[in-house]
C-alpha positions, 0 to 999 in steps of 0.5 A, spaced: 529 510 460 534 504 460 530 498 463 536 497 468 534 503 472 528 499 474 531 493 476 536 497 480 530 501 483 527 494 485 533 490 487 536 496 491 530 498 495 529 490 496 536 489 499 535 496 503 528 493 506 531 487 508 536 489 512 532 495 515 527 490 517 532 485 520 534 491 524 527 493 526 526 485 529 532 486 533 530 493 536 523 492 537 523 488 544 527 493 547 522 498 545 516 494 547 513 495 540 510 488 539 504 485 538 502 479 543 497 474 542 490 475 544 486 468 543 482 471 538 484 475 532 491 475 534 493 468 534 500 468 534 504 464 539 509 469 541 509 477 541 511 479 534 515 486 533 510 491 529 515 496 527 516 493 520 513 499 517 518 504 520 523 500 516 519 500 510 518 508 510 525 509 512 527 505 506 522 509 501 525 515 503 532 514 502 530 511 495 526 517 493 531 522 495 536 518 491 532 517 485 531 525 485 538 526 485 540 521 480 535 524 475 538 531 475 531 534 474 530 539 480 523 539 478 522 532 481 523 535 488 516 538 487 514 531 488 516 531 495 510 535 497 505 530 493 508 524 495 514 523 500 512 528 505 504 526 506 506 519 506 511 520 511 505 524 515 500 518 514 506 513 517 507 517 523 499 518 524 499 510 524 505 510 528 501 514 534 495 509 533 500 503 534 502 506 540 496 510 543 490 507 539 487 514 536 480 515 536 478 513 529 475 520 527 481 523 529 485 518 524 480 519 519 480 527 519 488 526 519 488 522 513 483 526 509 487 533 510 493 529 508 489 527 502 487 534 500 494 536 501 496 531 495 490 534 491 492 541 492 500 538 490 497 536 483 496 528 484 489 528 482 483 525 478 480 529 472 474 526 471 469 532 471 470 539 470 467 540 477 473 541 482 469 539 488 467 532 485 474 531 482 477 533 489 472 528 493 474 522 488 481 524 489 480 524 497 476 518 497 481 514 493 487 516 497 483 515 504 479 509 502 485 505 499 490 507 505 484 504 510 483 498 505 490 496 506 490 496 513 484 492 513 487 487 509 493 487 513 490 481 517 494 475 515 501 474 515 504 476 508 497 478 505 499 486 505 506 486 503 504 481 497 499 485 495 503 491 495 508 487 491 504 485 485 500 491 485 506 495 485 509 491 479 503 492 475 503 499 476 511 500 474 510 496 468 504 500 466 508 507 468 514 504 464 509 503 458 506 510 458 513 513 459 512 515 466 519 514 468 519 517 475 512 514 477 515 507 474 521 508 478 517 509 484 513 503 483 518 498 482 522 501 488 515 500 492 515 493 490 522 491 492 521 494 499 515 490 499 519 484 497 524 485 502 519 486 508 515 479 505 522 475 507 520 476 514 513 477 514 511 471 510 507 466 515 509 464 520 511 472 520 517 475 524 515 482 524 508 486 522 507 492 518 503 495 524 498 501 522 504 505 520 506 501 515 500 499 512 497 506 512 504 508 508 503 502 503 496 504 502 497 511 501 503 510 496 499 505 492 493 510 492 498 516 489 502 512 484 496 509 481 493 516 481 499 519 477 498 514 472 496 517 465 493 512 461 494 513 453 489 512 448 484 510 453 478 514 455 473 514 461 470 509 464 476 504 461 481 509 464 478 509 471 478 501 470 486 500 470 487 503 477 481 499 480 484 492 477 491 494 480 488 494 487 482 490 486 484 485 492 484 491 498 478 494 494 474 487 494 476 485 501 474 492 504 467 492 500 466 484 502 467 486 510 463 492 510 457 490 506 457 483 510 458 487 517 452 492 515 448 486 513 449 483 520 448 490 523 455 490 526 459 496 526 463 496 519 470 498 522 470 493 528 475 488 528 474 481 526 475 475 523 471 475 517 475 478 511 476 474 505 483 470 508 479 468 514 473 465 510 478 461 506 482 459 512 475 457 515 474 452 509 481 449 511 486 452 508 493 454 511 495 461 512 500 461 506 495 457 502 489 462 503 494 468 501 496 464 495 489 464 493 488 471 494 494 473 490 492 469 484 486 473 484 490 479 484 495 477 479 489 475 474 486 482 475 493 486 475 494 482 468 488 484 466 490 492 467 496 491 463 493 488 457 488 493 457 494 498 457 497 495 452 491 494 447 490 502 448 497 504 446 
């Protein structure tokens, strides 16, 4: 495939995302969908719109449909069942949570059902010959990464920049493997994240909200699952997706283990994420996010190198 197609997906998605996120900032005050300071975790000095995730979801939907149409391959419409529709459903679940604060168990049940739908549609791991085990791993990956991205969305620019770096790495590996449609989706996702980041970099003018964080995490889980490593076997083939999303996995693991050690509920909100640890040591929000992204760039770079060596 012509590399310009990837560039077009990245730039086109980025421009549309920039425009729609700007529009969401203008609309949000009229809807009341803003996030105000609380003196604890939310330390912004003014109410911030939290519907940026809706703009992100709309952008991806348009780009996805255009990509399917341009490809001319009607079989790609089957990806609607395994990518777009479940992703929009998880975004809708997050939006309801933004508005009404869903019971965590209801939220988890909904995400699990959507992950099973993705598995049934063909996006799945095939590590073993035992269906139940592969199903469990697939659901754990999708639900886990969906929530990990939401937990990571704790500092201005962190979730969006993580999506940008991880999606670029995923797109590069997919292109290397000849998985052109997956690569196109990944580069489009990177462009969307960059467009959003224009307004979310500290000090943020808009937030993803649960809708956007769930949407990005869900999509990252799917595109990394759809990578099909060439010339590489387990356990190394499983290492590539883990390296691509190392930061959200590491942050969630750090927080959950620490809270359990301190005999606290693992999913209680708090200022104890990796970014908060860095800020407590004197770094600014931008510097803390920058340090974490440097770690992720190294991790994603390792994934790309591993993929290149294996081909």
